[in-house]
C-alpha positions as CSV (number, residue, x, y, z in Angstrom):
1,M,16.2,-43.8,20.4
2,T,18.4,-41.5,22.5
3,G,20.9,-38.9,21.8
4,G,23.9,-41.1,21.4
5,E,25.9,-42.0,18.3
6,L,23.9,-44.0,15.8
7,R,24.7,-47.0,13.8
8,L,22.8,-48.5,10.8
9,T,21.7,-52.0,10.3
10,P,20.0,-53.3,7.1
11,A,16.3,-54.0,7.9
12,D,16.3,-57.3,6.2
13,T,19.2,-58.4,8.4
14,L,17.1,-57.6,11.6
15,L,14.2,-59.7,10.2
16,V,16.2,-62.4,8.3
17,P,19.5,-63.1,10.1
18,P,22.5,-64.6,8.1
19,G,22.1,-68.3,7.8
20,V,18.3,-68.4,7.5
21,D,17.1,-70.0,4.2
22,G,13.8,-68.4,3.2
23,S,13.6,-69.9,-0.4
24,G,10.7,-72.0,0.5
25,L,8.6,-69.2,1.9
26,A,5.8,-67.9,-0.1
27,A,5.3,-64.0,0.0
28,P,1.7,-62.7,0.2
29,Y,2.7,-59.8,-2.2
30,P,5.6,-59.2,-4.5
31,G,6.5,-56.0,-2.7
32,V,5.4,-53.3,-0.3
33,A,3.8,-51.1,-2.9
34,A,1.6,-54.2,-4.0
35,A,0.7,-54.9,-0.4
36,L,-0.5,-51.3,0.2
37,A,-2.4,-51.3,-3.1
38,A,-4.1,-54.5,-2.1
39,R,-5.1,-52.8,1.2
40,L,-6.6,-49.9,-0.6
41,R,-8.7,-52.1,-2.8
42,T,-10.0,-53.9,0.2
43,D,-10.7,-51.0,2.5
44,G,-9.1,-47.7,2.1
45,A,-11.3,-45.8,4.4
46,S,-10.8,-47.6,7.8
47,P,-8.0,-46.5,10.1
48,M,-4.7,-48.2,9.3
49,V,-2.4,-46.4,11.7
50,T,-3.6,-44.5,14.7
51,F,-0.7,-42.8,16.6
52,Y,-0.4,-41.4,20.1
53,D,2.5,-39.4,21.5
54,D,1.8,-39.5,25.3
55,A,4.5,-36.9,26.0
56,T,2.7,-34.2,23.9
57,G,-0.9,-35.4,23.7
58,E,-0.9,-35.7,20.0
59,R,-3.2,-38.2,18.3
60,V,-3.1,-38.8,14.5
61,E,-5.3,-41.3,12.7
62,L,-4.6,-42.3,9.1
63,S,-6.9,-44.3,6.9
64,G,-5.4,-46.6,4.2
65,A,-6.0,-43.9,1.6
66,T,-4.5,-41.2,3.8
67,L,-1.4,-43.3,4.5
68,D,-1.0,-44.1,0.9
69,N,-1.0,-40.4,0.0
70,W,1.8,-39.7,2.5
71,V,3.8,-42.7,1.2
72,A,3.4,-41.6,-2.4
73,K,4.5,-38.1,-1.7
74,T,7.5,-39.3,0.2
75,A,8.4,-41.8,-2.4
76,N,8.2,-39.1,-5.1
77,L,10.6,-37.0,-2.9
78,L,13.0,-39.8,-2.9
79,V,12.8,-40.4,-6.6
80,D,12.2,-36.9,-8.1
81,T,14.0,-34.6,-5.7
82,L,16.8,-36.9,-4.5
83,G,17.1,-38.9,-7.7
84,L,17.2,-42.3,-6.1
85,G,16.2,-45.6,-7.7
86,P,16.1,-49.3,-6.9
87,G,19.4,-50.5,-5.2
88,D,20.1,-47.2,-3.6
89,R,20.6,-47.2,0.3
90,V,18.5,-45.1,2.6
91,G,18.8,-44.9,6.3
92,V,16.0,-44.4,8.8
93,D,16.9,-43.3,12.3
94,L,13.5,-42.4,13.7
95,P,11.5,-43.5,16.8
96,A,7.9,-45.2,16.9
97,H,6.0,-42.5,15.0
98,W,3.4,-42.4,12.3
99,L,5.9,-40.6,10.0
100,T,8.4,-43.4,10.6
101,V,5.8,-45.8,9.1
102,V,5.4,-43.4,6.1
103,V,9.1,-43.1,5.5
104,L,9.7,-46.9,5.7
105,L,6.8,-47.8,3.3
106,A,7.9,-45.0,0.9
107,A,11.4,-46.2,0.8
108,W,10.5,-49.9,0.1
109,S,8.0,-48.7,-2.5
110,A,10.7,-46.9,-4.3
111,G,12.7,-50.2,-4.3
112,L,15.4,-48.9,-2.0
113,D,17.5,-50.8,0.5
114,V,16.5,-49.7,4.0
115,L,18.9,-49.5,6.9
116,V,17.6,-48.6,10.3
117,G,19.4,-46.7,13.1
118,T,20.2,-48.4,16.4
119,E,22.4,-47.1,19.2
120,A,26.2,-47.6,19.0
121,A,28.0,-49.2,22.0
122,A,29.7,-46.7,24.3
123,D,33.2,-47.8,23.1
124,E,32.5,-47.4,19.4
125,P,33.6,-44.4,17.5
126,A,31.3,-41.7,16.1
127,G,29.4,-42.8,13.1
128,A,30.1,-46.5,13.6
129,T,27.9,-48.7,11.5
130,D,27.2,-52.4,10.9
131,E,27.9,-51.7,7.3
132,P,29.9,-49.0,5.4
133,A,27.9,-45.8,5.2
134,G,29.9,-44.2,2.3
135,D,27.4,-45.0,-0.3
136,L,24.3,-44.0,1.8
137,A,22.2,-42.0,-0.5
138,A,19.8,-40.4,2.1
139,L,19.3,-40.6,5.9
140,F,16.0,-39.7,7.6
141,V,16.5,-38.5,11.2
142,A,14.7,-36.8,14.1
143,E,15.7,-33.1,14.3
144,S,17.5,-33.9,17.6
145,R,19.8,-36.3,15.8
146,I,21.1,-34.2,13.0
147,E,24.6,-33.9,14.4
148,A,24.9,-37.7,14.7
149,A,23.5,-38.1,11.1
150,L,25.9,-35.8,9.6
151,A,28.8,-37.7,11.0
152,L,27.7,-40.6,8.8
153,G,28.4,-38.7,5.6
154,A,25.2,-39.6,3.8
155,D,24.6,-37.7,0.5
156,E,21.4,-36.2,1.8
157,V,20.0,-35.8,5.3
158,I,16.3,-35.2,5.7
159,A,15.1,-34.2,9.2
160,L,11.8,-34.5,10.9
161,S,10.7,-32.3,13.8
162,L,8.4,-35.0,15.1
163,R,6.3,-32.2,16.7
164,P,2.5,-32.4,16.6
165,L,0.8,-31.8,13.2
166,G,3.9,-32.6,11.3
167,A,5.4,-29.2,12.1
168,R,8.5,-27.9,10.4
169,M,11.9,-28.1,12.1
170,T,12.4,-25.7,15.1
171,H,15.9,-24.7,14.0
172,P,16.7,-25.2,10.3
173,V,20.2,-26.4,9.4
174,A,22.0,-25.5,6.2
175,G,22.3,-28.4,3.8
176,V,19.7,-30.5,5.7
177,L,16.2,-31.0,4.1
178,D,13.1,-30.4,6.2
179,F,10.7,-33.2,5.7
180,A,7.7,-31.0,6.5
181,T,8.7,-28.4,3.9
182,E,9.8,-30.7,1.2
183,V,7.2,-33.5,1.1
184,P,3.8,-31.7,0.7
185,A,4.6,-30.3,-2.7
186,H,5.0,-33.7,-4.2
187,G,2.3,-35.7,-6.0
188,D,0.1,-38.2,-4.1
189,R,0.4,-40.8,-6.7
190,F,3.5,-42.9,-7.2
191,A,4.4,-45.4,-9.9
192,A,6.4,-48.0,-8.1
193,P,9.1,-49.9,-9.8
194,R,9.4,-53.7,-9.8
195,P,10.5,-54.6,-6.2
196,P,13.8,-56.3,-5.7
197,A,13.8,-60.0,-4.8
198,A,15.1,-59.2,-1.3
199,Q,12.0,-57.2,-0.6
200,T,9.7,-60.1,-1.7
201,A,11.7,-62.3,0.7
202,L,11.3,-59.8,3.5
203,L,7.5,-59.8,3.1
204,A,7.5,-63.6,3.1
205,H,9.3,-63.6,6.4
206,A,7.0,-60.9,7.8
207,A,3.9,-62.9,6.9
208,L,5.4,-65.9,8.6
209,A,6.2,-64.0,11.8
210,A,2.8,-62.4,11.8
211,V,1.0,-65.7,11.5
212,T,3.3,-67.2,14.1
213,A,2.6,-64.3,16.5
214,G,-1.2,-64.8,15.9
215,L,-2.0,-61.5,14.1
216,G,-4.9,-61.5,11.9
217,P,-6.9,-59.2,9.6
218,D,-9.5,-58.3,12.2
219,D,-6.9,-57.4,14.8
220,R,-6.3,-53.8,16.1
221,L,-2.7,-54.1,17.6
222,L,-1.4,-51.6,20.2
223,A,2.4,-51.4,19.5
224,T,5.2,-49.4,21.3
225,A,8.4,-50.3,19.7
226,G,10.3,-48.3,17.1
227,P,12.0,-49.7,13.9
228,A,15.4,-50.4,15.5
229,S,14.4,-54.0,16.2
230,A,12.7,-56.8,14.5
231,Q,9.9,-56.5,17.0
232,G,9.2,-52.8,16.0
233,L,9.5,-53.4,12.3
234,L,7.0,-56.3,12.4
235,S,4.5,-55.0,14.9
236,A,4.3,-51.4,13.7
237,V,4.8,-51.7,10.0
238,L,5.1,-55.0,8.2
239,G,2.9,-57.3,10.3
240,P,-0.2,-55.1,9.9
241,L,0.6,-54.4,6.2
242,V,0.7,-58.1,5.1
243,T,-2.2,-59.3,7.3
244,G,-4.7,-56.5,6.9
245,A,-4.7,-55.5,10.7
246,S,-4.6,-52.0,11.9
247,V,-2.0,-50.7,14.5
248,V,-2.3,-48.2,17.3
249,L,1.2,-47.0,17.6
250,C,2.1,-45.3,21.0
251,R,5.2,-43.4,21.8
252,H,6.2,-42.4,25.3
253,L,3.4,-44.6,26.7
254,D,5.3,-46.0,29.7
255,G,5.9,-43.2,32.2
256,N,3.1,-41.0,30.8
257,L,0.0,-43.3,30.9
258,D,-1.1,-45.1,34.1
259,D,-2.8,-48.5,34.0
260,A,-6.3,-47.1,34.2
261,A,-5.6,-44.7,31.2
262,L,-4.1,-47.5,29.2
263,A,-7.1,-49.6,29.8
264,R,-9.3,-46.7,28.7
265,R,-7.3,-46.3,25.4
266,I,-7.4,-50.1,24.8
267,A,-11.3,-49.9,25.1
268,T,-11.7,-46.6,23.1
269,E,-9.5,-47.9,20.2
270,R,-10.9,-51.4,20.4
271,V,-7.6,-52.9,20.6
272,T,-7.5,-56.7,20.5
273,A,-3.7,-57.3,21.0
274,V,-0.7,-55.6,22.4
275,C,3.0,-55.7,21.7
276,G,6.0,-54.1,23.1
277,T,4.7,-53.2,26.7
278,A,4.7,-55.4,29.8
279,R,1.9,-53.2,31.3
280,P,-1.2,-55.0,32.5
281,V,-4.0,-55.2,29.9
282,P,-7.7,-56.1,30.3
283,A,-8.9,-59.6,30.1
284,G,-9.5,-60.8,26.6
285,V,-6.7,-58.7,25.1
286,R,-3.9,-60.8,23.7
287,R,-0.3,-60.3,24.3
288,L,1.8,-60.9,20.9
289,R,5.4,-61.2,20.3
290,F,7.1,-60.9,16.9
291,D,10.4,-62.5,16.4
292,A,13.0,-62.5,13.6
293,A,13.3,-65.7,11.5
294,A,15.2,-68.5,13.3
295,E,18.5,-69.6,12.0
296,S,18.5,-72.8,10.1
């Protein structure tokens, strides 16, 4: 994610391209909320997401229970404050970050259609999108991307500073909600609606991609990609969710961490597999790749 104009692409299009028939796939869970609830029943205390920002030195670790609390608060923001419901569309233009995982899981838990932000080509006009954005109910963006977000004309823009400790925005903008200010006041329990059929299909494809990549419940996966690609969505969010694995999500790793430091992190965090970086890894650590469904 850079400072260019943004475009929005439906997350399910990234994972399930047009022409792919997924009718024969079995989903492990009916929806994201059910998958997260199953994780809590199995083991809510162990780390589910560990985040590093190697540009700031930040490290955040969320157990399944803590992640669920953040997801519930954010889902309640979407439903109670913004008035959204199943079928409404929400955009997420955020990098690899623990709060990105929270926002995506919350939006899916609320039954919303999720679009993710990717960079527009240089010759495209400002606000260009893969799909019309006129009915975009909400858009989550990094504080540095507010101007590009406002150009899309979403009903509501929610900005995240992405600074350590979930700090508030450095420069509040009139008409833009500050995630760090709005979310904490909401309840940490959320009554999820029935998930749409498209979400069930999404989890079926995610489960197939995870199994094909070789990700299992005992894995601790180091991932670096953001949600603007199938690789990022699957490695950082959906793959671990459907398999029971945990993720060590690293932002700004390349360029800030030398090979020796990366090897120490892999050892310290007990990483069993990596995805998204071509850097050398210790013997015994698997290199995984997650791909979108193949066209039929």
